[in-house]
C-alpha positions, 0 to 999 in steps of 0.5 A, spaced: 810 598 508 804 601 505 801 602 498 796 607 496 793 609 489 788 614 487 786 618 480 788 625 479 783 630 480 778 630 474 780 624 471 775 618 471 777 610 472 776 609 464 778 603 461 785 606 459 787 609 466 784 604 471 788 602 477 785 595 478 792 592 479 793 597 485 787 598 488 785 592 492 792 593 496 791 601 497 791 603 504 788 610 503 785 611 510 780 616 507 777 610 504 779 604 508 775 605 515 775 598 517 781 597 523 782 590 521 783 591 514 788 597 515 792 592 519 792 587 514 794 592 508 801 593 512 806 589 509 811 587 515 818 584 514 823 583 509 820 577 506 813 579 506 815 586 503 819 583 497 813 578 496 808 584 495 813 588 491 814 582 486 807 581 485 806 588 482 806 589 475 812 589 471 815 596 470 820 600 466 822 607 469 823 613 465 830 615 468 829 622 466 823 623 470 826 621 477 827 626 482 830 625 489 829 629 495 832 628 502 828 633 507 831 630 513 838 628 514 842 626 520 846 621 523 840 618 526 835 619 521 834 620 513 827 621 510 828 620 502 823 621 497 823 619 490 818 621 484 818 619 477 814 616 471 814 608 469 810 604 464 807 598 466 810 594 461 815 594 455 810 595 450 809 602 447 802 603 448 802 600 455 799 604 461 804 610 464 803 612 471 806 617 476 809 614 483 812 617 489 816 612 494 818 615 501 823 612 505 824 612 513 832 610 514 836 609 520 843 606 521 843 598 522 846 595 528 850 591 523 853 596 519 850 600 513 842 602 513 835 599 514 829 602 511 824 602 517 818 604 513 816 606 506 810 609 503 808 608 496 803 612 492 801 610 485 797 615 480 795 615 473 800 620 469 797 627 467 797 628 459 803 633 460 807 628 464 805 622 458 807 627 453 814 629 456 816 621 458 820 616 455 823 621 450 830 619 447 835 623 449 840 627 445 847 624 446 853 627 444 858 623 440 863 620 445 870 622 444 875 616 444 880 616 450 886 611 452 883 606 456 887 605 463 884 598 464 890 594 462 895 598 466 891 598 473 891 592 477 884 589 478 883 587 485 880 580 487 873 581 489 871 580 496 865 576 498 860 579 503 860 573 507 868 574 509 866 581 512 860 579 516 861 578 523 859 571 525 854 573 531 851 577 525 850 571 521 847 567 526 842 573 527 841 573 520 839 566 520 835 566 526 831 572 523 830 569 516 828 563 519 823 566 523 820 570 517 820 565 512 818 559 516 824 555 514 828 551 519 835 554 521 839 549 516 835 551 510 835 559 512 843 558 512 843 555 506 839 560 502 843 566 505 850 563 503 848 561 496 846 569 496 852 572 498 849 573 505 845 579 502 838 578 506 834 582 501 836 577 495 835 571 499 828 573 501 827 575 493 829 568 491 825 564 497 819 568 495 820 566 487 822 558 489 816 558 494 811 561 489 814 555 484 813 550 489 820 548 488 822 548 496 822 541 499 817 540 505 823 538 509 825 545 509 820 547 513 820 542 519 823 545 525 
């Protein structure tokens, strides 16, 4: 995964629009000439990617601005683009940005799909985009309808661990151990406590490690 950022044509890096929070990690190949730095700016592995994303400014997205496009779709490859507007913080006068995320997706050997490449681009929203963003939608009055919830049986939830093949579980533990640096026992514990959802376990690991709440024995192999 890589991140790039730039200012819209004609817009300068004024105090109200500065992209300092993203510029230090921007892998703009027109500006980054050093090959080693280009490599360092690539985020590789689920743990590193989740850790990188968690350090970006907190955001609030405008759902009405989101546009999804799928220019390539086949049984072997999907390319998907998501664009839209977000606010860096919940406060009314915080910075408003425009973003684009491009995902390259392939089928996963364990079922489902896997994102093998992602490119994120962030820039300042134009005055027109800022004016049109975060408007309250006109919601029509809802028509009451009889509820069927009481008449329908509620199926028992099925945990992800019960449907994951044991061989795949072993592969996930080995991969998590390699990427996190923890030993097999603690990697297994982390995955089990997060329902065998790899990305969720990676996020929890990153948060706990940043808070220095993981005991040293977890990293003894």
